[in-house]
Each structure stands twice: as C-alpha cells, then as structure tokens.
C-alpha positions as semicolon CSV with decimal commas, in nm:
position;residue;x (nm);y (nm);z (nm)
1;X;-1,580;1,295;0,309
2;X;-1,303;1,177;0,079
3;X;-1,033;0,995;0,266
4;X;-0,798;0,700;0,265
5;X;-0,719;0,542;0,600
6;X;-0,430;0,299;0,632
7;X;-0,387;0,044;0,906
8;X;-0,182;-0,264;0,982
9;X;0,164;-0,120;1,023
10;X;0,384;-0,198;1,316
11;X;0,703;-0,363;1,435
12;X;0,797;-0,696;1,284
13;X;1,110;-0,906;1,296
14;X;1,311;-0,974;0,980
15;X;1,149;-1,259;0,795
16;X;0,808;-1,176;0,938
17;X;0,487;-1,072;0,767
18;X;0,244;-0,784;0,779
19;X;-0,081;-0,707;0,603
20;X;-0,161;-0,344;0,541
21;X;-0,513;-0,224;0,474
22;X;-0,642;0,097;0,323
23;X;-1,008;0,184;0,353
24;X;-1,140;0,443;0,111
25;X;-1,447;0,659;0,147
26;X;-1,606;0,931;-0,058
27;X;-1,490;0,796;-0,393
28;X;-1,617;0,543;-0,646
29;X;-1,354;0,299;-0,530
30;X;-1,396;0,045;-0,807
31;X;-1,296;0,298;-1,072
32;X;-0,965;0,395;-0,912
33;X;-0,621;0,244;-0,951
34;X;-0,500;0,181;-0,599
35;X;-0,139;0,179;-0,497
36;X;0,095;0,143;-0,206
37;X;0,399;0,368;-0,182
38;X;0,666;0,390;0,081
39;X;0,914;0,644;0,201
40;X;1,211;0,546;0,411
41;X;1,427;0,785;0,612
42;X;1,614;1,015;0,379
43;X;1,463;0,852;0,073
44;X;1,214;0,954;-0,192
45;X;0,868;0,810;-0,193
46;X;0,856;0,505;-0,418
47;X;0,589;0,281;-0,562
48;X;0,564;-0,058;-0,395
49;X;0,266;-0,206;-0,576
50;X;-0,046;-0,103;-0,761
51;X;-0,368;-0,264;-0,874
52;X;-0,588;-0,127;-1,148
53;X;-0,964;-0,110;-1,150
54;X;-0,956;-0,422;-1,363
55;X;-0,731;-0,608;-1,122
56;X;-0,401;-0,579;-1,306
57;X;-0,110;-0,563;-1,065
58;X;0,234;-0,411;-1,075
59;X;0,519;-0,452;-0,826
60;X;0,850;-0,290;-0,756
61;X;1,136;-0,530;-0,820
62;X;1,239;-0,498;-0,458
63;X;0,917;-0,658;-0,331
64;X;0,825;-0,885;-0,622
65;X;0,766;-1,238;-0,501
66;X;0,734;-1,125;-0,140
67;X;0,428;-0,902;-0,158
68;X;0,074;-0,927;-0,286
69;X;-0,161;-0,640;-0,349
70;X;-0,534;-0,707;-0,362
71;X;-0,858;-0,518;-0,347
72;X;-1,210;-0,579;-0,225
73;X;-1,446;-0,347;-0,406
74;X;-1,733;-0,452;-0,178
75;X;-1,541;-0,313;0,118
76;X;-1,370;-0,023;-0,061
77;X;-1,042;-0,158;0,069
78;X;-0,703;-0,236;-0,077
79;X;-0,454;-0,463;0,093
80;X;-0,081;-0,522;0,081
81;X;0,041;-0,854;0,216
82;X;0,413;-0,842;0,279
83;X;0,614;-1,154;0,359
84;X;0,978;-1,221;0,438
85;X;1,022;-0,862;0,546
86;X;1,371;-0,716;0,541
87;X;1,517;-0,421;0,729
88;X;1,519;-0,226;0,404
89;X;1,141;-0,257;0,388
90;X;1,111;-0,031;0,689
91;X;0,932;0,288;0,588
92;X;0,612;0,483;0,613
93;X;0,368;0,318;0,377
94;X;0,113;0,534;0,201
95;X;-0,204;0,438;0,022
96;X;-0,277;0,613;-0,306
97;X;-0,590;0,633;-0,519
98;X;-0,557;0,749;-0,877
99;X;-0,847;0,816;-1,109
100;X;-0,841;0,786;-1,487
101;X;-0,880;1,162;-1,515
102;X;-0,578;1,245;-1,302
103;X;-0,713;1,286;-0,952
104;X;-0,475;1,155;-0,687
105;X;-0,551;1,096;-0,322
106;X;-0,318;0,999;-0,039
107;X;-0,362;0,847;0,300
108;X;-0,182;0,965;0,611
109;X;0,063;0,675;0,612
110;X;0,136;0,384;0,842
111;X;0,477;0,304;0,985
112;X;0,640;-0,030;0,919
113;X;0,947;-0,111;1,127
114;X;1,154;-0,421;1,060
115;X;1,392;-0,496;1,341
116;X;1,501;-0,774;1,570
C-alpha cells in the first residue's frame, strides 16, 4: 500500500522546536524527492523544504536558518526539524513525495500550532 504518514505535530510555544516525521511505504523511497509543504488558514499550500534523492536541500526563505530537512533511506522516513517557531509557522504540514517521472504523493497532514 502506497502511503505517507506524518507525525510529530502539536502545540508549541513561540521560540520552541518540533520535529516532524514522514514515513513512506509502497514506494522506492530513495528515488523520490521528498518535501514538506504547509497550508495555513486562508492561505495556499506552500513549499517549506525539500530534499532530493541525492540529498540536495531547498528551503523557503521564511524558514531558512530555522529548519532542517533530512532523510533516512534505511527507514523510508523524511524529517523536518523546526526551531525558533513563530506564530506564522502555524499550519497543517504535509509530506510530499515526487518521482522523477512526475508521480506525486501526499500525506494526510499534521497540525502545527504555535501559541503561548
């Protein structure tokens, strides 16, 4: 069964940290570019960070320097470590898997709330 399952979201105070995980199954994980997207209330879904099959990373300017994306191909899992969280980081975070031939998969999303 092909699926992406996110975990690690929750409520965190401003300035706090969270680590999101996305476990993939049913795909050749190592060949996919993995990404994290987010969608805040009333906003469009936007790319937060991505990591290619070769380990190249890309970050949105809004999270650069505060977030790190990584992958463990032995566990078929991609991670997003987020530090110094701000209220504007609050959103539903989605995991995405993109193949070189155009296949795109999405997880169900995990809620991140940043509030004191």
